[in-house]
FIMAR-523373 format. One record per atom (N, C-alpha, C): x, y, z; residue in one letter. Coordinates in steps of 0.05 Angstrom, whole numbers, padded with zeros to 5 digits, always signed. Atoms other than C-alpha are relative to their C-alpha. Example, Ala and Ser with C-alpha at 12.3 -4.5 7.8 and 13.67 -1.06 7.14 Angstrom:
# FIMAR-523373
+00018-00024+00000a
+00246-00090+00156a
+00018+00024+00000a
-00016-00024-00001s
+00273-00021+00143s
-00015+00022+00014s
***
This chain:
# FIMAR-523373
-00026-00009+00002x
+01701+01210+02745x
+00014+00001-00021x
-00022+00004+00026x
+01744+01187+02696x
-00009+00005-00032x
+00014-00009+00026x
+01689+01200+02640x
-00003+00036+00004x
+00011-00025+00000x
+01679+01269+02667x
+00034+00014-00009x
-00022-00014+00012x
+01756+01283+02661x
+00005-00005-00027x
+00002+00007+00030x
+01751+01254+02592x
-00011+00023-00011x
+00019-00020+00009x
+01702+01301+02576x
+00013+00026-00001x
-00013-00023-00007x
+01734+01359+02609x
+00026+00008-00025x
-00026-00007+00014x
+01799+01349+02567x
-00013-00004-00028x
+00009-00002+00029x
+01765+01335+02500x
-00013+00032-00006x
+00010-00026+00002x
+01727+01404+02515x
+00025+00021-00007x
-00023-00009-00006x
+01799+01431+02529x
+00014+00003-00027x
-00012+00005+00028x
+01827+01405+02462x
-00016+00014-00020x
+00018-00017+00022x
+01770+01434+02423x
+00003+00029+00001x
-00003-00029-00005x
+01777+01500+02454x
+00025+00012-00009x
-00021-00010+00010x
+01845+01502+02436x
+00005+00003-00029x
+00010+00005+00027x
+01823+01475+02364x
-00003+00028-00012x
+00014-00013+00011x
+01781+01524+02356x
+00014+00037+00005x
-00014-00017-00007x
+01825+01583+02388x
+00020+00006-00025x
-00026-00003+00023x
+01880+01569+02337x
-00012+00004-00028x
+00008-00001+00022x
+01834+01565+02282x
-00014+00034-00010x
+00000-00029+00001x
+01813+01642+02298x
+00023+00016-00010x
-00027-00015+00004x
+01882+01660+02302x
+00007-00002-00028x
-00010+00010+00028x
+01898+01629+02234x
-00018+00020-00017x
+00021-00018+00013x
+01836+01671+02207x
+00007+00023+00001x
-00001-00029-00009x
+01851+01733+02243x
+00027+00007-00013x
-00025-00005+00015x
+01928+01728+02212x
+00006-00006-00022x
-00011+00013+00022x
+01932+01689+02155x
-00012+00015-00023x
+00006-00012+00023x
+01938+01712+02087x
-00017-00017-00018x
+00014+00016+00018x
+01894+01685+02030x
+00013-00023-00006x
-00014+00027+00011x
+01944+01636+02006x
+00009-00018+00024x
-00002+00013-00025x
+01956+01613+02080x
-00022-00018+00006x
+00023+00009-00001x
+01889+01595+02072x
-00016-00016-00015x
+00006+00018+00023x
+01885+01556+02014x
-00009+00013-00025x
+00001-00013+00027x
+01869+01608+01961x
+00019+00010-00017x
-00016-00001+00015x
+01914+01604+01911x
-00003+00010-00027x
+00004-00019+00032x
+01911+01660+01856x
+00024-00003-00020x
-00016+00001+00029x
+01936+01647+01786x
+00015-00027+00000x
-00014+00027+00007x
+01982+01591+01764x
+00030+00007+00008x
-00028-00003-00012x
+02051+01625+01779x
+00010-00004+00032x
-00002+00003-00027x
+02087+01617+01837x
+00011+00026+00016x
-00009-00027-00019x
+02096+01675+01891x
+00032-00003+00006x
-00030+00000-00010x
+02173+01693+01910x
-00003-00008+00035x
-00009+00012-00025x
+02199+01673+01981x
-00026+00013+00023x
+00019-00012-00019x
+02160+01730+02016x
-00025+00007-00010x
+00029-00014+00013x
+02103+01740+01968x
-00005+00023+00008x
+00004-00030-00008x
+02116+01813+01969x
+00018+00012-00021x
-00022-00019+00016x
+02152+01869+01933x
+00026-00006+00006x
-00027+00001-00011x
+02209+01858+01974x
+00016-00028-00012x
-00010+00025+00021x
+02217+01793+01929x
+00020+00010-00022x
-00019-00009+00022x
+02255+01841+01877x
+00016+00009+00020x
-00021-00004-00011x
+02322+01846+01907x
+00010+00035+00001x
-00008-00021-00001x
+02342+01913+01931x
-00021+00024+00011x
+00021-00018-00009x
+02271+01945+01946x
+00002-00003+00028x
+00014-00003-00033x
+02249+01968+02017x
-00019+00016-00003x
+00022-00010-00003x
+02190+01992+02041x
-00008+00009+00030x
+00005-00013-00023x
+02172+02038+02099x
-00025+00012+00009x
+00028-00014-00003x
+02106+02061+02132x
+00005+00014+00031x
+00010-00020-00021x
+02088+02119+02182x
-00030+00002+00004x
+00028+00004+00002x
+02022+02101+02208x
-00006+00022+00029x
+00008-00024-00018x
+01984+02165+02244x
-00033-00010+00011x
+00029-00002-00015x
+01922+02145+02294x
+00003+00008+00024x
+00001-00018-00019x
+01909+02193+02337x
-00032+00011+00008x
+00022-00011-00006x
+01850+02214+02375x
-00026-00020-00012x
+00021+00013+00016x
+01783+02196+02346x
-00005+00004-00027x
+00000-00004+00026x
+01789+02225+02278x
+00024-00001-00016x
-00020-00006+00010x
+01858+02224+02257x
+00010-00036-00011x
-00006+00028+00012x
+01870+02153+02210x
+00014+00002-00024x
-00016-00006+00016x
+01923+02166+02162x
+00028-00007+00000x
-00027+00003-00003x
+01995+02158+02145x
+00015+00002-00027x
-00020+00001+00021x
+02053+02146+02095x
+00012-00017-00008x
-00018+00023+00005x
+02080+02093+02056x
+00023+00005-00018x
-00021-00006+00015x
+02152+02100+02024x
+00010-00029-00017x
-00008+00023+00014x
+02177+02052+01966x
+00025+00011-00007x
-00022-00002+00009x
+02250+02053+01955x
+00011-00019-00025x
-00006+00015+00017x
+02271+02024+01889x
+00025-00015+00001x
-00033+00012-00011x
+02346+02011+01915x
+00010+00010+00020x
-00011-00011-00027x
+02388+02018+01968x
+00025+00024-00001x
-00019-00022-00006x
+02430+02070+01944x
-00015+00030-00005x
+00006-00033+00009x
+02428+02146+01919x
-00019+00002-00018x
+00021+00004+00025x
+02364+02141+01876x
+00003+00025-00022x
-00003-00027+00018x
+02379+02215+01851x
+00027-00002-00023x
-00018+00007+00015x
+02445+02193+01826x
+00002-00024-00018x
+00002+00023+00011x
+02427+02126+01802x
-00035-00005-00008x
+00034-00001+00006x
+02357+02131+01771x
-00013-00027-00010x
+00012+00027+00012x
+02308+02071+01754x
-00014+00007-00025x
+00015-00007+00020x
+02274+02065+01686x
-00024-00004+00013x
+00027-00007-00010x
+02206+02077+01700x
-00025+00005-00022x
+00026-00008+00009x
+02132+02086+01672x
-00018+00002+00014x
+00029-00008-00009x
+02064+02109+01688x
-00020-00010-00014x
+00026+00003+00012x
+02000+02084+01670x
-00024+00014+00012x
+00022-00006-00014x
+01934+02119+01682x
-00027-00014-00008x
+00022+00012+00006x
+01873+02077+01690x
-00022+00014-00001x
+00016-00023+00001x
+01830+02131+01711x
+00009+00024+00011x
-00020-00016-00006x
+01856+02198+01720x
-00011+00020+00024x
+00007-00020-00019x
+01813+02227+01779x
+00015-00001+00029x
-00013+00006-00027x
+01866+02230+01831x
+00022+00028-00006x
-00019-00019+00003x
+01932+02273+01843x
+00029-00021+00006x
-00024+00017+00000x
+01998+02237+01826x
+00019+00024-00007x
-00023-00018+00014x
+02055+02283+01824x
+00023-00015-00008x
-00026+00013+00014x
+02117+02276+01784x
-00005-00010-00023x
+00006+00021+00020x
+02085+02240+01724x
+00009+00015-00025x
-00001-00012+00020x
+02100+02286+01674x
+00031-00009-00009x
-00032+00004+00004x
+02179+02279+01680x
+00004-00025-00004x
+00000+00028+00005x
+02171+02207+01685x
-00008-00006-00029x
+00011+00003+00024x
+02132+02205+01620x
+00024+00008-00018x
-00021-00018+00014x
+02186+02260+01590x
+00028-00024+00001x
-00024+00007+00000x
+02250+02223+01612x
-00006-00031+00004x
+00003+00033-00004x
+02229+02150+01632x
+00012-00007+00018x
-00009+00007-00026x
+02259+02147+01699x
-00008+00014+00026x
+00001-00014-00027x
+02249+02165+01774x
+00022-00004+00014x
-00023-00013-00019x
+02298+02196+01819x
-00005+00003+00022x
-00002-00006-00022x
+02269+02196+01879x
-00020-00028+00022x
+00023+00017-00017x
+02227+02147+01936x
-00025+00009-00011x
+00027-00001+00002x
+02159+02135+01922x
-00017-00001+00019x
+00015-00008-00020x
+02111+02162+01967x
-00035-00004-00002x
+00025+00000+00004x
+02040+02141+01980x
-00009+00015+00025x
+00010-00005-00025x
+01993+02179+02025x
-00029+00012-00004x
+00033-00011+00004x
+01921+02221+02027x
+00003+00017-00012x
+00004-00021+00022x
+01895+02265+01976x
+00010+00027+00009x
-00003-00028-00010x
+01905+02328+02017x
+00034+00002+00011x
-00031+00000-00013x
+01980+02308+02040x
+00019+00004-00020x
-00024+00002+00022x
+02015+02308+01970x
+00017+00021-00003x
-00020-00021-00001x
+02046+02374+01983x
+00017-00011+00021x
-00019+00014-00020x
+02077+02345+02047x
+00014-00024-00012x
-00022+00022+00019x
+02102+02285+02007x
+00010+00014-00015x
-00021-00013+00023x
+02135+02329+01954x
+00020+00016+00019x
-00014-00007-00023x
+02161+02367+02019x
+00025-00017+00006x
-00021+00017-00015x
+02191+02310+02050x
+00014-00016-00018x
-00018+00011+00014x
+02223+02276+01993x
+00023+00013-00014x
-00015-00028-00001x
+02254+02344+01971x
+00021-00006+00019x
-00020-00002-00024x
+02285+02346+02039x
+00020-00021-00002x
-00011+00022-00005x
+02305+02280+02041x
+00020-00004-00017x
-00021+00000+00021x
+02344+02281+01979x
+00019+00019-00001x
-00023-00014-00003x
+02380+02342+01986x
+00016-00002+00025x
-00021+00007-00027x
+02404+02317+02052x
+00019-00022-00006x
-00011+00025+00005x
+02431+02258+02024x
+00034+00008-00014x
-00028-00007+00015x
+02508+02258+02009x
+00005-00008-00026x
-00001+00005+00029x
+02526+02266+01940x
-00017+00019-00016x
+00020-00019+00015x
+02466+02312+01926x
+00006+00028+00013x
-00008-00022-00011x
+02499+02376+01956x
-00003+00022-00018x
+00003-00020+00015x
+02488+02411+01892x
-00022-00001-00015x
+00029+00007+00013x
+02416+02384+01872x
-00014+00024+00001x
+00022-00025-00001x
+02370+02446+01851x
-00023-00009-00013x
+00027+00008+00011x
+02311+02401+01822x
-00002-00029+00007x
+00006+00032-00006x
+02278+02336+01847x
-00026-00001-00011x
+00024+00000+00007x
+02223+02306+01812x
-00011-00025+00022x
+00008+00016-00020x
+02188+02276+01879x
-00030-00013-00011x
+00023+00013+00005x
+02139+02219+01859x
-00023-00003+00025x
+00014+00008-00024x
+02080+02220+01908x
-00031-00004-00008x
+00025+00012+00005x
+02010+02185+01900x
-00012-00001+00026x
+00011+00002-00020x
+01955+02182+01938x
-00037-00013-00002x
+00034+00008-00001x
+01878+02157+01957x
-00011+00016+00022x
+00022-00017-00013x
+01820+02195+01990x
-00004-00017+00026x
+00004+00017-00033x
+01820+02166+02069x
-00026+00021+00014x
+00019-00011-00021x
+01765+02221+02088x
-00023-00013+00007x
+00017+00014-00012x
+01714+02173+02103x
+00002-00007+00028x
-00011+00003-00027x
+01753+02154+02168x
+00020+00014+00010x
-00024-00020-00010x
+01804+02206+02171x
-00011+00032-00006x
+00007-00031+00005x
+01800+02282+02186x
+00018+00010-00023x
-00017-00013+00024x
+01830+02297+02118x
+00006+00023-00008x
-00004-00032+00002x
+01821+02371+02120x
+00017+00008+00018x
-00015-00005-00018x
+01862+02373+02179x
+00029-00002-00009x
-00030+00002+00015x
+01928+02357+02136x
+00021-00008+00024x
-00017+00010-00027x
+01959+02314+02197x
+00024-00006-00007x
-00025+00011+00008x
+02014+02289+02155x
+00024+00026-00010x
-00020-00025+00003x
+02081+02335+02152x
+00017-00013-00015x
-00017+00003+00015x
+02139+02332+02115x
+00026-00024+00016x
-00014+00020-00017x
+02176+02299+02180x
-00008-00023-00003x
+00009+00033+00003x
+02129+02237+02174x
+00006-00012-00025x
-00007+00012+00022x
+02146+02229+02103x
+00031-00009-00004x
-00031+00010-00006x
+02225+02226+02120x
+00002-00016+00016x
+00003+00015-00016x
+02207+02184+02176x
-00013-00025-00015x
+00004+00014+00009x
+02173+02141+02134x
+00020-00018-00021x
-00021+00008+00018x
+02230+02137+02085x
+00021-00015+00017x
-00020+00011-00018x
+02280+02120+02139x
-00010-00023+00012x
+00011+00023-00006x
+02232+02066+02165x
-00001-00021-00018x
+00000+00019+00023x
+02241+02029+02100x
+00017-00026+00008x
-00011+00023+00003x
+02264+01960+02106x
-00001-00021-00022x
+00002+00018+00026x
+02278+01900+02054x
-00009-00028+00015x
+00008+00026-00020x
+02256+01843+02111x
-00032-00007-00004x
+00028+00001-00010x
+02182+01850+02119x
-00020+00023-00005x
+00021-00024+00006x
+02121+01895+02089x
-00021-00008+00020x
+00021+00008-00011x
+02068+01897+02138x
-00022+00013-00015x
+00027-00004+00016x
+01995+01899+02108x
-00026+00007+00013x
+00019+00000-00012x
+01932+01921+02124x
-00002+00036+00008x
-00001-00027-00012x
+01914+01988+02167x
+00027+00014+00009x
-00026-00010-00007x
+01984+02014+02162x
+00009+00021-00023x
-00012-00015+00019x
+02019+02070+02126x
-00023+00015-00015x
+00019-00017+00018x
+01981+02103+02070x
-00028-00016-00004x
+00023+00014-00001x
+01929+02046+02081x
-00014+00002+00024x
+00014+00003-00024x
+01909+02062+02149x
-00032+00011-00001x
+00031-00009+00003x
+01842+02101+02130x
-00015-00014-00023x
+00012+00002+00025x
+01826+02069+02068x
-00025-00023-00001x
+00022+00022+00005x
+01761+02028+02041x
+00000-00008-00021x
+00003+00012+00025x
+01754+01978+01994x
-00021-00017-00002x
+00018+00016+00009x
+01700+01946+01961x
-00029+00001+00027x
+00018-00002-00019x
+01659+01971+02026x
+00008-00008+00024x
-00011+00011-00025x
+01703+01934+02072x
+00030+00017+00010x
-00021-00016-00003x
+01768+01960+02102x
+00020-00011-00016x
-00023+00002+00020x
+01821+01970+02057x
+00029+00005+00011x
-00025-00005-00010x
+01896+01984+02065x
+00022-00011-00019x
-00024+00010+00012x
+01965+01961+02042x
-00002-00029-00010x
-00001+00025+00007x
+01977+01896+02007x
+00019-00006-00024x
-00026+00010+00020x
+02036+01860+01967x
-00003-00022-00007x
+00000+00033+00004x
+02049+01798+01934x
+00019+00007-00025x
-00020+00003+00016x
+02099+01775+01879x
-00001-00024-00017x
-00002+00026+00011x
+02111+01724+01828x
+00026-00005-00013x
-00029+00012+00007x
+02176+01686+01810x
-00002-00014-00031x
+00001+00009+00025x
+02179+01670+01735x
+00024-00030+00001x
-00013+00023-00002x
+02208+01599+01722x
+00029+00008-00014x
-00023-00005+00008x
+02282+01591+01701x
+00000+00006-00035x
-00004+00004+00034x
+02264+01575+01623x
-00013+00029-00009x
+00016-00022+00007x
+02223+01640+01623x
+00018+00027+00011x
-00022-00022-00006x
+02285+01682+01654x
+00007+00002+00027x
-00006-00002-00024x
+02277+01673+01726x
-00006+00024+00014x
+00010-00031-00015x
+02255+01743+01742x
-00019+00005+00021x
+00020-00001-00019x
+02216+01769+01797x
-00017+00024-00012x
+00020-00017-00004x
+02156+01815+01796x
-00016+00006+00029x
+00012-00003-00018x
+02132+01845+01854x
-00016+00023+00001x
+00026-00026-00002x
+02068+01893+01875x
-00003+00005+00023x
+00009-00009-00031x
+02049+01938+01929x
-00023+00015-00008x
+00020-00016+00003x
+01981+01972+01928x
-00015+00014+00026x
+00012-00016-00019x
+01943+02020+01970x
-00031-00003-00015x
+00032+00003+00005x
+01868+01995+01965x
-00022+00017+00008x
+00025-00016-00009x
+01811+02044+01966x
-00023+00006-00024x
+00019-00002+00023x
+01762+02034+01909x
-00028-00017+00004x
+00020+00018-00002x
+01699+02000+01897x
-00010-00012-00028x
+00009+00019+00019x
+01662+01952+01853x
-00014-00027+00013x
+00012+00021-00008x
+01641+01881+01861x
+00015-00023+00005x
-00022+00018-00001x
+01685+01837+01895x
-00002-00026-00007x
-00003+00030+00007x
+01712+01771+01869x
+00028-00004+00010x
-00029+00013-00022x
+01766+01728+01905x
+00005-00020-00017x
-00006+00027+00018x
+01795+01677+01855x
-00025-00005-00015x
+00020+00008+00013x
+01734+01684+01812x
-00027-00001+00010x
+00031+00005-00012x
+01678+01673+01864x
-00009+00029+00005x
+00015-00024-00006x
+01629+01729+01868x
-00005+00002+00025x
-00003-00001-00034x
+01645+01741+01940x
-00021+00025+00010x
+00018-00022-00007x
+01610+01812+01938x
-00027+00000+00000x
+00025+00003+00011x
+01548+01795+01909x
-00014-00021+00022x
+00010+00022-00017x
+01539+01733+01955x
-00003+00009+00026x
-00001-00006-00030x
+01560+01772+02018x
-00021+00029+00003x
+00024-00019+00005x
+01501+01827+01989x
+00022+00025+00010x
-00020-00024-00003x
+01565+01880+01994x
+00009+00007-00026x
-00014-00010+00030x
+01574+01919+01927x
-00007+00025-00006x
+00014-00026+00009x
+01567+01981+01891x
-00021+00005-00011x
+00026-00006+00015x
+01502+02007+01875x
-00023-00018+00007x
+00020+00018-00006x
+01469+01951+01913x
-00033+00010+00012x
+00027-00016-00013x
+01415+02002+01944x
+00001+00021-00014x
-00005-00027+00011x
+01436+02063+01897x
+00011+00017+00014x
-00005-00021-00016x
+01458+02097+01951x
+00035-00002+00005x
-00027+00009-00002x
+01530+02063+01959x
+00021+00018-00023x
-00021-00012+00027x
+01586+02101+01922x
+00025-00013-00006x
-00024+00020+00016x
+01639+02068+01873x
+00026+00012+00003x
-00030-00011+00011x
+01689+02122+01880x
+00020-00006+00023x
-00024+00004-00020x
+01755+02115+01915x
+00021-00001-00021x
-00018-00001+00016x
+01824+02101+01884x
+00015-00023+00010x
-00013+00023-00003x
+01877+02049+01876x
+00028+00008-00008x
-00026+00000+00016x
+01953+02061+01872x
+00014-00024+00003x
-00008+00034+00000x
+01991+02001+01848x
+00027+00011-00012x
-00031+00000+00006x
+02071+01996+01850x
+00008-00025-00012x
-00015+00030+00011x
+02101+01945+01800x
+00027+00003+00001x
-00033-00003-00001x
+02173+01930+01810x
+00011-00031-00016x
-00012+00018+00014x
+02216+01881+01772x
+00028+00002-00001x
-00022-00003+00001x
+02286+01862+01769x
+00006-00005-00030x
-00012+00005+00024x
+02285+01844+01697x
+00005+00024-00011x
-00016-00020+00019x
+02321+01881+01641x
-00023+00015-00021x
+00024-00013+00014x
+02255+01924+01619x
+00006+00030+00000x
+00003-00033+00003x
+02261+01998+01591x
-00030+00013+00004x
+00032-00013-00005x
+02203+02049+01599x
-00021-00007-00016x
+00027+00004+00017x
+02165+02028+01540x
-00011-00023+00007x
+00012+00028-00009x
+02154+01953+01563x
-00004+00006+00031x
+00008-00006-00023x
+02149+01980+01633x
-00029+00010-00001x
+00024-00015+00004x
+02089+02022+01611x
-00021-00025-00007x
+00022+00019+00005x
+02059+01960+01578x
-00010-00027+00027x
+00012+00012-00025x
+02068+01918+01644x
-00020+00016+00020x
+00021-00024-00013x
+02033+01980+01680x
-00030-00003-00010x
+00027+00010+00014x
+01976+01967+01634x
-00013-00021+00009x
+00004+00032-00004x
+01971+01895+01652x
-00009+00001+00029x
+00007-00007-00031x
+01965+01919+01729x
-00030+00003+00002x
+00023-00007+00000x
+01901+01946+01710x
-00020-00028+00000x
+00009+00024+00003x
+01874+01877+01689x
-00001-00018+00025x
+00002+00009-00028x
+01894+01852+01757x
-00026+00014+00015x
+00015-00017-00016x
+01855+01906+01791x
-00036-00010-00013x
+00023-00001+00008x
+01792+01887+01749x
-00004-00029+00006x
+00000+00029-00006x
+01801+01809+01765x
-00015+00001+00030x
+00011-00009-00032x
+01780+01838+01841x
-00027+00009+00002x
+00026-00017-00002x
+01721+01868+01812x
-00003+00028+00004x
+00002-00029+00002x
+01743+01940+01815x
-00008+00010-00030x
+00013-00011+00029x
+01712+01985+01757x
+00010+00023-00006x
-00008-00023+00009x
+01751+02040+01754x
-00017+00027+00001x
+00021-00015+00003x
+01693+02086+01772x
+00008+00034-00010x
+00001-00026+00009x
+01685+02164+01750x
+00016+00016+00021x
-00015-00019-00017x
+01716+02189+01816x
+00022-00016+00011x
-00027+00020-00016x
+01772+02136+01824x
+00025+00008-00014x
-00025-00002+00009x
+01843+02152+01813x
+00013-00020-00001x
-00016+00029-00001x
+01872+02087+01790x
+00027+00005-00015x
-00027-00007+00017x
+01946+02098+01771x
+00019-00025+00009x
-00019+00021-00005x
+02004+02046+01765x
+00030+00008-00007x
-00030-00008+00003x
+02080+02061+01773x
+00016-00027-00001x
-00013+00024+00009x
+02122+02010+01742x
+00030+00009-00002x
-00033-00007+00003x
+02203+02008+01749x
+00014-00026-00002x
-00009+00024-00003x
+02252+01961+01740x
+00036+00010+00015x
-00017-00013-00008x
+02318+01963+01782x
+00023-00020-00006x
-00026+00014+00009x
+02360+01918+01742x
+00024+00016-00002x
-00022-00019-00007x
+02430+01941+01759x
+00012+00012-00018x
-00015-00012+00019x
+02462+01952+01697x
-00011+00016-00021x
+00018-00021+00013x
+02405+01992+01670x
+00001+00024+00013x
+00007-00024-00019x
+02408+02043+01723x
+00014+00024-00015x
-00004-00025+00016x
+02418+02114+01699x
+00013+00021+00020x
-00017-00022-00010x
+02472+02160+01719x
-00004+00030+00000x
+00013-00034+00003x
+02453+02228+01734x
+00019+00021-00010x
-00023-00021+00015x
+02524+02261+01709x
+00011-00032-00010x
-00011+00016+00019x
+02553+02223+01651x
+00011+00021-00018x
-00015-00015+00019x
+02607+02249+01603x
-00020+00003-00025x
+00015-00003+00016x
+02576+02282+01546x
+00003-00016-00026x
-00002+00020+00022x
+02554+02242+01482x
+00011-00019+00004x
-00007+00026-00001x
+02573+02181+01516x
-00022-00018-00007x
+00021+00013+00008x
+02536+02121+01490x
-00009-00019+00020x
+00000+00016-00020x
+02498+02079+01538x
-00007-00030-00008x
+00002+00024+00004x
+02499+02008+01538x
-00030-00008+00016x
+00024+00006-00016x
+02423+01983+01551x
-00006-00031-00004x
+00012+00026+00004x
+02400+01911+01560x
-00026-00007+00002x
+00031+00002-00002x
+02328+01897+01543x
-00012-00027-00006x
+00013+00019+00012x
+02287+01840+01536x
-00017+00005-00022x
+00019-00010+00022x
+02252+01832+01470x
-00025+00000+00005x
+00025-00003-00006x
+02183+01844+01464x
-00011-00033-00001x
+00011+00026-00004x
+02169+01769+01452x
+00007-00018+00028x
-00008+00014-00030x
+02195+01755+01522x
-00017+00012+00018x
+00018-00021-00018x
+02145+01801+01556x
-00024-00014+00015x
+00029+00011-00014x
+02085+01757+01562x
+00000-00014+00029x
+00003+00012-00032x
+02105+01721+01627x
+00003+00024+00015x
+00000-00024-00021x
+02123+01786+01659x
-00029+00015+00002x
+00031-00015+00001x
+02050+01814+01634x
-00013-00020+00024x
+00017+00012-00020x
+02021+01752+01673x
+00006-00003+00024x
-00008-00006-00029x
+02062+01758+01732x
-00008+00026+00013x
+00011-00023-00003x
+02040+01828+01733x
-00030-00002+00006x
+00025+00001-00007x
+01971+01812+01734x
-00009-00016+00022x
+00008+00017-00025x
+01969+01757+01785x
+00011+00017+00030x
-00009-00011-00022x
+02012+01796+01831x
-00016+00024+00013x
+00022-00025-00005x
+01964+01862+01827x
-00020-00015+00014x
+00018+00007-00014x
+01905+01818+01841x
+00006-00011+00027x
+00002+00009-00023x
+01930+01779+01895x
+00012+00020+00021x
-00005-00023-00018x
+01962+01841+01930x
-00022+00018+00007x
+00024-00016-00006x
+01894+01872+01930x
-00014-00012+00018x
+00016+00021-00023x
+01862+01812+01964x
+00012-00002+00020x
-00016-00002-00021x
+01920+01814+02009x
-00008+00023+00022x
+00002-00023-00013x
+01904+01882+02030x
-00026-00004+00020x
+00030+00004-00013x
+01830+01862+02051x
+00004-00021+00023x
-00003+00021-00017x
+01851+01802+02085x
+00017+00010+00028x
-00015-00011-00020x
+01902+01840+02126x
-00013+00020+00017x
+00018-00024-00013x
+01854+01899+02148x
-00015-00013+00019x
+00014-00005-00028x
+01818+01905+02211x
-00023+00022-00003x
+00021-00020-00003x
+01758+01938+02230x
+00010+00027+00011x
-00008-00027-00012x
+01768+02012+02247x
-00028+00016-00002x
+00018-00022-00006x
+01725+02069+02270x
+00016+00026+00001x
-00011-00022+00006x
+01745+02140+02254x
-00017+00022+00002x
+00009-00024+00004x
+01723+02208+02237x
-00035-00003+00001x
+00030+00000-00006x
+01650+02222+02265x
-00011-00025+00008x
+00011+00021-00005x
+01644+02157+02292x
-00005-00022-00015x
+00005+00020+00023x
+01644+02117+02229x
+00022-00026+00006x
-00017+00032-00002x
+01664+02043+02228x
+00001-00015-00025x
+00001+00021+00023x
+01683+02000+02171x
+00010-00023+00007x
-00008+00025-00007x
+01686+01929+02183x
+00021-00014-00017x
-00020+00018+00015x
+01741+01884+02160x
-00018-00025-00014x
+00010+00027+00010x
+01727+01829+02109x
-00006-00025+00018x
+00003+00019-00013x
+01693+01778+02139x
+00008-00036-00013x
-00024+00018+00014x
+01744+01723+02125x
-00015-00035+00005x
+00013+00027-00004x
+01701+01657+02157x
-00020+00001-00023x
+00020+00003+00018x
+01643+01675+02108x
+00012-00003-00027x
-00018-00002+00029x
+01690+01685+02048x
+00008-00027-00002x
-00011+00024+00002x
+01722+01617+02060x
-00018-00016-00002x
+00021+00012+00005x
+01655+01589+02062x
-00009-00002-00023x
+00010-00003+00031x
+01632+01616+01993x
+00021-00010-00015x
-00019+00003+00014x
+01699+01603+01966x
+00000-00037-00005x
-00007+00024-00002x
+01700+01532+01984x
-00022-00018-00009x
***
């Protein structure tokens, strides 16, 4: 009898332990599970929110059997973005995509609106929502031109994209949902219906904190992952070993897209922000992404360093004092960008869950148990 009780107790303990392991695997980010990408330390939240002042909001739309889409809004600072613009730059890794607002950013080197991510067919709704939000803000009563930054990836495999189910009100709600406490990852917002490396993609984020001798600045990255290639995690050929990769049987598509938002609190102008944006594509490449012919791979980089914000209205011929790091001091920020981009993409895969959508199609999440076996 005593022996039976001990066996029952042991079985109960093992059951609890196994359950806990399953919960950890289901909820844990790669870093929580022992996968430490890169050599630099992440910020406290390991997210774009480690760059103080930034907030992120989602609007997730899962309705019926065919609607699997949403909106993600990134606000570079807490004030009126039109009145206090942020230095910014855009880099095009591959241009098969629709990123609204690029030419003005290239011309003037700044962003004056929330950054919106959604699906390919909802770019117009994104622009309309940003404009409505901006002209409704106090202080913008006389504004007659708004350069809305709206990016996309095509979620049409799981989502009824032709239905154009995102409205301007959805976009405004995503902006109003923005917070600076936590960024939800995976099947949320603009990542609701995305597919990455043949697995369920989504929203992912990460950050890097530079050591004090290198300035102590923070770099944060947020991605909307929806692209193909041969998945690598921390250098391990996971996609190859799981036999899930582009062109494995000459039928699978490599196409898709990735939107990458790079933020920093470092005093960096538009020229060096563009150099940082270029390095983000190296982070994508380290995950096995190949920027295929049909992939829209865009990087938007900005700095919210408070002393370099650009006032909408200033006295004519006034000289602006700008503080910027030297070119020689940029290398640490480059490395931080590469590492945070790589980890943000992997985080998006680990956070995503199985999803069934349009026409009964199902995309499975990354099998984390098998991944951990191969990495270890």
